[in-house]
N, C-alpha and C positions, 0 to 999 in steps of 0.2 A: 834672558830672558830674568827679570826683575821678580824678586817674590813684594809682590804688593799685594793689594786687600783686591777684590771681586769692588764691581761697579764703581774702577775706579777710570781714568783719560787709557781709551785705547793705548795711546801713543806709549802709554809704558809698559808696555807685552809687549813691542818691539822687538825682534829677534836682534843679536846681539851679537860677539865672535864668539861669546861661550855658551847661543843658544844649544849648540850639542854637544858638547863636552863638561865640563864644569867652572863653577867657583865659589871664590871662600869670601866668608864673614868677618869681620872681629864680634866677639862677644868680650866681653866683662870676662868671662868665665874661659872662655878661649875661641879656638874656630871652630865654626861651622861649613862647611861644604854643601853647596849642592848638585847635584849631578843631573844632567841632564842627558844623557847618550840615553836608547834605548835600551840595549847592551848593557851599558853599565848599570844600569838601571836597575837588568832583570841579573848582573853580575850582582849586587851588594844587598842585594833581597834575597837572594839567594845564596849565603857568605856563611860560614859558618859561625855557630854564639860564640865559638870559641876567639875571632876576630872579633863581629860588630859583634855587638849586645842589643836586641831590642829591648829591653827589658828596663836597664839603666839608666835610659831619657824618663820613665815613668820612675823610677826610684827617685835621680832626682830631684822631677819637677813638683812630686807630690809626697816625700819624702816618706816611701809608703811603709819604711822598716820602723816608723813610727805609727805611721798614719792609716798601716794596713797590713797590718804585719804579716798576712796571711797570701799576699798576693802574690810573693816568689819566694817561698817558705821551702816549708821541706815536701808536701805535696810536686811531682813536675809541673808547669805551666799546658804539659800536650795532656793533661789530663786534666780538663774542664776542656781540651776541647773535644773529647771521647767521648765528654758527657752533654758537653750539646748536640754532637752529633747522630747518639743516642736519643736524645729530645726532640731533633730533625725527623726523623725516621718515626717512632711514634707519635708525630701527632698526623704520619701519613697513616697510620693503623687504622683498624676497624676499633678498640680498643676505645675507652671514655677521654683519653687523652684529648687531644682537641677541642670536642663539645666540653670540658668544662675551665676552655678558657672562654670560647664565648660564654657560660654561664660568668665566667672570672669581668669579662665584660659591659654584659649589661650588671653586673651588682655593678662596677667601679659607674657604671651611669648613674644610677643611679642614685649611690648614697652621693658620686661627687658633682652632679650636674641636676638630675632632679627635685634633689633633697633643696636646695637649694633655690630655684627661680622661686621668682616674684609674683610670676605671672603665664599660666600656661597656651596667652593671648598674644603678647610684646614680647620688645625682647630683652634678654638681664645679661647683665654682666659678669664677669667674669676673668680674674688676671689669669692672662693666657699662661705665661710660668708655670706656675703654680699649679691649674687646670692641666699642661699638658706632663706636669711629672707627674701625679699625682694618675691619673691615666694610668703612661706603662710601667710606675711602680705597682699598680696594683699586680699589671702580670708579669711583674718582673716577680714577684713576691711568690706570685701563684707556681712557677717557674724555676726557686729556690726550695719555695716552706713550704708550699701546698698550702693548706686549709689557713695559714696564718697570717694569708692576704685576705682573709677577712676581719682582722683585729688594724679595727681606726688609730689604734696607739701604734702597733710595728708597723702601718704603711708612716706616720709621723716620723715614727724613729729613722727608718729607711732616708726618708725623703728631706731629712733635717740634715743625718750623714752625710749625703750623697751635696746636698748645697755646703756646706763646712769644710769638705774636703777641698771645692775651690779655691777657701782663703787658709784655709788652717796650712798644708803643706806649703806652699809659698812662703807663707812666712815663717814656721820653724828652719827652711830654708836659707831666710834668711839674716841665721846667725853661724856665728865659726861652729866649726861639728864636737870643738868640749862643751857649750850651751846646751846643743840640739838637746838633750835627752831632759836636762833641767826644764828647758823652754817645753818640749812635747807634756812633760809630767803634767805640765797644767794646763795644756787648752785644751777646747771646746770637743775640735777633731775626737784627738784622742780621747778623751772619755764619752764619745761617743762609738768610735769604733767598739770598746770595752763596752758596750752596753749591747753593739751591736754579736759581738762572739758571745757575751750572757746568753742571749737571747736565739741563737742558733745552738747552743752548748744544752740547755737547757732542750729544747724540739729531740735534739738525739738524744738526748737520757730516755726522755718519754716514750722517744717511737720506737726503740730497740727493737721490742719484745715485739709487737707488730711491724715491723721491717721483715724480723729472724720467721712469721707465721707468716705472711707475704708470698717471702721466698719458698717457705717450705710446700707450699700452694700452687707455687712456679708463672706468681703474678709477677708483672713490672713494677719498679722502684716506683711510689708515689708521686718526687719528685728528686730534685737532684741534691735534699741531706740523703734523703737515702736512700739514690745512686750513687756516692761517696762515701756510707757508714760501709754498704757491703763490701763493697769496691777495696776496702783499708781493712779488712775483716779474710778477703782472699789475697789482697799482697803484708805478710806478715813481715816479707822483707824491710819495709818501709820503716818498721818500728814508728807508726803514728797511734794516735789516738785523736776521742773527739774535741780532744781542745784545737787539736795540729783541720778539723775538718773546720770546724768552726771560725776558725782563722777565714780561712780560705774565701769559704761562702760570703762569710759578713764584709772583705775586702773586696771580694765581687761584685754586689749588689751598685757600686760604683760603676766601675766598667761595664757594666750591663745595662745602667739607666742612664748615664749626664750625657752620651754622644746623642740617642734614642728621645731624649725631649727634644736636644737641641732642633733636631733636625722635622721633631711634628709640632715647635711652636714656628717654626721656618713654612709649612707646611698651614699652620692653620691661618701664617698671614697670608701668603701669596692667597689662599682660596677665598680669604675677608677681602681681597682690593681686585680682586680679579673672576669675578662672581661664575663664567662663562665655565671655568672648569666644575665648579659645583652645578649645574645643570651638567654638563658633560658624564660625572665621574654617576653622581647622584643614578641617571638612565643608565649605565652603565651596570650598576650596583642594583637598580633594580629588575633588571632583565636576570643578573644570574641567579637571585633568590630566585625569581620565579622560575626554572629554570630547574632549578635544585629544590621546588616542591617549596618554597618559602622559608629554607631553612640554610642555615649557613655552615659553610662545611670549603676545608682546609680544598676541596680541589677551585672550589668558587673565589674563595677569595686569592688563590693561583689562577684563576682566571682573567684577574680583573687588571687589561692590559692596559688600558686609559689610567688608572689610576696608578699604577707601579713606575707607568711613566710620569704621570707630574710629581711621583713622591722625589725619582729621580732628578728633575730636573729640578725640583726647590733645593734637592740639596747643590749642585753644579751650581747654580746659579747665588745659593748662597756658601758655596767654600766655606770649610769653618779653618782648615791650615792649610795657611797659605803656604806654607813648606812645608811638608806631613814626609808621612816613611820612616822617622828619624834611627840615627843608627847607632852608637857611641864604640869610638873603635878601643875595641878593649887592650891589640898587641897592634903594631905596626901593618900594614895592609897594602899590597900593591894588587892594582888594576889588572886584568890581561893585558890590556893597551898602556899599562909602564907607569899610568900614575900612582905614584905614592903615597898615600895618606897617614902620618906619625899617630900615636896612639894618644890615647883623651879626645879628639878630633871627635865633631858629632859631624853625622852624611843624612843629607837629605835631600828630595826632590820639588821641583817646581811646582809642587798641588797646582794651585790657585789658575798659574799661568800656562799651563797648558790648559787648563778647559776649559779658559777663554783665548782661546789661542785659534785663529782662524786658518789655520795649517790642518787639526783636528777636528774642531767645534765650528759648523754652521752659522754664522750670524749669534756669535760667542753672547754675548752684548744685551739679546733680545734672549725675554723670556715663552719661550714655549715649554708649556704642558704637555704640550701631545710630538717632542718631540723625538724621545726613542720608542714613538708607540707607532711612530711614520718610521723610522729606519729599521725598525724589528719585522714591520710587513713588506718592506721591501729589497729584506737580506734573505739569504739562503740562511746564513744563522742567525736566526734571532731572539736567539738566548745570550747571544752577547751584552744585546742588549736590556740586558734583563737591571732593573735597582742592580744585584747582589751580585752581578757580573765586574768582573777588576780586568784590568789592563797596562800594559804601561802607560797611557795616557789618563788613565781612571784612576786614581789612587785611592777615593777616598774610604777603603779598606783599605789600603795595603795591599801587598803584594807577594808572591814568591811564598818561602815556605813559615811566614807571619803574619798567614792573610788571616785578618777578622775571623774568628773561626763560628763567632757568636752575629754574623749578617744576616741568616735567617730568621733570626727569630727576631730581631731586629726587624726585618722588612714582614712578616708575618705582624707582629705591634702593631707598626705603621698601617700598616693595610686593616687591618679588622681595626683600629681605632676610627681612622681614618672614615673607610665605608658606612660605621657604621651613627656618626658624626650626622653626613650626611645623610644619609637616608632619615633620621628623625629631626634635624634639624636644620633648620635658616641660620647665613653664617655673615659676620662683619664684625665694621670692628670699629672702636666708638669716635676716632680722630685716627686724620692719614697716616701713616705709616711713618711712622725716623725710621734715619738710618742705621745699619745696623753696626755695633761698635769697632772698632778695631781696634785692640787689643795686643799690643808684639806682632808675631806672625797669628794670631785668629782674629775670627770676624764671625760677629758677636752679635743674636736679636740681642735689639733695645730690651733689659728691664722696664716692667710699666707696661706696657702694652697688656690693653685691656681689649678682653675679644666680646665679640656680643653671640649672642646663643637664642632661639626663638625658635622651642616647637612646633613639627610639626602631626598634626595630628592623622592616625594608622590605623 
C-alpha cells in the first residue's frame, strides 16, 4: 500500500507484495518503516515504551523541549489520561459541569459569530479556520482553565500559540542541536509558550484557597487546573510545583485544540458543499431537543447518530495523516514474526490507504455522510462504528496502549458546535471548495476558505 494522499487516483492504492507485511521509505533523517499487517500493527502499538516511543516523534517534530516544555516533562503523560477520564465521567453526572459547556458554546457563538453579523437576514462571511479555531478553543479553555475561557485576551493567546506551534517547532528543528537553544530563545513560539505558562501559573496561585475550600466541601474540581493542583498536593513523591502544572496545561492546549479544529474545518466545508446533510442533521437535532424539553443534554448529544456518522465520514474522507501512529524505535526491536527493526527507525501505519481500501470500505472514494450510521444500524455491535471507536483499520485516534485519551472530549466538542450551528444557521461556501493541501504525509484543509452563515430565526 503506497502512502499517498486522499482524493488520489484509486490505482495508487492497489495492493502490492508489501500490502500485508511492511515496507520502508528513506528520509533525510533515517528510515521510516510502514507496518501493514494487522497482527504486527497491534504488536507495535502495544509495545513497551522502553522500545517504541510514542512521544519522541512529537518531541522531534515540534521541538517540544523548547516550545512546550511541560508536554513530556515531570508529570507522567498517563495523568492527563486520568484527568480526561475524570472529565468524561463528570459530563455524565448530574452536576453543573456539562451545562457549563452548553453555556460556553452559547457564549462563544455570541462573541465569535452573532456579534460579527453584518445582517440578520442575509449571508455573513467568516474565515473558516479562524472561526473553527476560536469556537474549539473556547471549549478547550473551559476544560483546562474554567472561567478564564470568558477572557478574549486569553482566547487570543491560546489561538496564537497553537498557530505558532505549527511553524515555530519545525523552524527550530532545521538547525543543528548546538544552535537550537539560541534560535528558540528568540522565537515567537517560545515567547508565546512562556506567556501561556505565566497565565496558568497566575491562575493556580490565585485559586489555591478556593480549590482547598471546594475540596473540604466535597465538591469536584472546577476544571483541569484545579484537578492537577489537587493531585500534586496528594503526590508528594513527585516533588512537583506550580510551574510544572502550568507548563503541562500550557503545552496541552495545542494538543487539545489543533486536530479538533482541523476536523471541524473539514466538517464545515463538507456541510457547505453537501447541503442535503445540513437538512438531515438539523432534523435530528430538532428531534433530540424536542425529546429533551428543548434542553441541550449530554445524553441528547450522544444520541445524534447521523451527526456522529457525518463527522466520522468527514474525518475519513479528508484523512489528515497519510501514515499515522508513528513510533521511534529506542532499542532494536524484533516482531514476533522475526522482522528486525534497528534503533532510530520510525514505525508507522498506512492510515489513509486503509481508509481508502475497498477491502475495508465500500466505495471508499465516494463521500457518504450516512456510511457509519447505516453500518451501525445493520450491526449487532453498533458501538464499533461510532466516531470515537478504533480498530486496526481505523487509526485516526491511534489504537492500543496509547490510543488518544482526548477523543471523547473532541467528539463532544464537534457534536456540540455542529449541532448548535445547524440549528441556528444556514451554511454555504463563498466559492468552490479548493483541493486540500498535501504537505509531506499530511492532508491539510486549504487556508483562506470563507464560509457563509445566515441566521435562522427561532
